[in-house]
N, C-alpha and C positions, 0 to 999 in steps of 0.2 A: 664395280660390280652389282649388279641388281639380284637381287635374291627375294623369293616370296615363298614361301609354305603352304600348301593344301590344308585347310583345316580339318579336324578330326583326328580320332587315334591312329595310331601307325603301330605296326610291329617296330621291333626295338632295334632290329636289322642284323639280327643274329641269320647269317646263311647270306647275307647281302655281301658282294664282293665288289668294291668299287676301284674299279680298274682306270689309273689315269697317268701320264707322262707326257713329255713334249710332243707335238706334232711331229711327225716323221718317226717315231720311238719304235713303230710296227705294233699299235694296240690292235687296230683293226684288223691288222693281219693274225694277231696272236687269236681274237674274238672269233676271226672266220674260222680258222684253224679248229678253234674248240666245237662250234656248232657244228663242224662238218663229222668230228667225233663223237659225238654224243649220241648213244642208242636211243631207242624207242621208250626203254623203260628207266634213263636216266632221270632223275627229279632236279633237272637243273635247266635253268632258261638264262638263253643270254639274251636281256631285254633290247627291244629296238630304241633307237633317240632319235628323238625329233630335233629339226635342225631348219636353220632359217636360209637353208643355201641347196642347189642342187645334191642329193645324194652321190657320192662314189661308191663304184661299182664293187667296192673290197669291204665297206662298211655297211652295217645292218642301222639306217638311217631311214626317217621319212622325210620327206621334204616339205617344209610349211612357209606359206607367205609369214611375212612379220605380223600382220593383221590377225589371221587365225590362229599363230603362235600366241599372241596375247590375248584373243579371246578364250584358247582352250587354258592357258593360267589363270583367267580372270574365274572361269567356270569350276575350277580345281579338278581339272583334268591331268595336272602336272603334280609327281611327287615332288622332285626337283625340279629345276630351272636355274639357269644362271646365263650370262652373256660373256662373250669371247672375242677380240677382234672383230666386232663389230656384228658379230653373230650372236644369235641366240638356240641355246642347246636346251632340252628338257629329257625327264625320264619321265614315263605316264605313271600312273596313280595305280595302274593295274598291278605295278610290283608288290604293294602291298596285300592284296590277296594272294599272289604266289606264296608271298614269304609266309602269310598265315596258315596257309595248307603244306608248310615245311617243306615247299620248293626252294632249294638254292639257287639265287637270281644273280646273274655277273651283269655290272650295268657299265657303259663308256662313261666316264666322269670327268672332272678337272681339277687339279693340283688346288689352282684356286680357290675352289668351291668346296673343299674338303671338310674345313672347320663346320660350314653350316650342313653339310651333307652329316656328320658326325653327330652335332645338336639333335638331328630330327631321327637319326639312327647310331643309337651309342655305340652296338656292340658290332655295326660291319666292319670287315676286314678290308681294307687298303692295301691296293696292287699297284706299286710303282713301277712302272716300265722304261728302263733307262737303257740309254745308249754312249758309247764314247762319243763325246762332239766330232769328231771324223766322219764318223756313220752317216750321227744327225745331219751332217751337212751333204754328203753325198745323196743320200735319201730325198732331201729338201729338194734340192736342184734338180732330180731326179724326176720328181712329181711333178714340177712345172708348174705348181699353182703360184709360187710369189716371186718377185723380183729380186734381184741381189741385195736390196735394202729390206727385204721383207724377211729373207732369209737369215739376212745378219741380226735383225732383231728377234725373230725365232730364236736363233742360237743364244743370244745374251739371255734372252727369257729360261730357256731350258738350263743354263747355269745357276740362275736363282734359287736359293733354298726356297721351300714352301712351308706354311705353316702346318703343323702335325699337332692335335689338340692332343692334352693329356690323356694316358691309358688307351689311344688309338693304335689299332694294331698295322702296322705297315710290313708289306711282305717287298723286298726288292727281286724283280727279276730281269737281268741285265739280257736283253734282245739285240746286244749288238755281233752276236755270233750268227749261228744257223737257226733259221725257223724252226727246224723241227725240234731242237734242243730246250729253246723256251719254251715252246708249245707245249713239250713233255711235262717240265716243270710247273707251267700254267695250269694243266690239267690234272696233274697230281694234287695241286693245292685247292683245288675246286672239287676234288673226288670224283674227277669223271677219267677214271684209268682205262676204262675199257680192254679190248681183248687185243 
């Protein structure tokens, strides 16, 4: 995994919700549902993520070529970035402006990158979205992005523990059941209770 940090001062991460979980756990569905629930006066932003593949219709991502991604990273335009499964992912430096204004920020992160994210934003709240292995396998097959071997690799990776830095707050959300139930729990966590 390659990691780089934007130079300069950064907020301590208070108000930053770092969502992570295996591919197929429903992170994008939770983030989409949260975005749909937000009211105009809610001081919460779901940040888009930069990625070096075409964006899925269910995710808040901006597709970039690998060259453009690296150019933006080199220019300091990315607060966080990592690579996984041969793709590059990043979160724009604009999140620091939002955090400095007291706006809660929700980002779609990576379990492997959590230690580096906590090093940069020590007071972030890590949100681990999990599902049962059976649900995960069914979702990965239905999504149709990977071969059977690719699905097996993702299932094996999902079962692996991940490093949680000392003092990092991790909240577990089980998304194996109805999306509405896990979305309600997630909205309560970030303070988007709505009407």
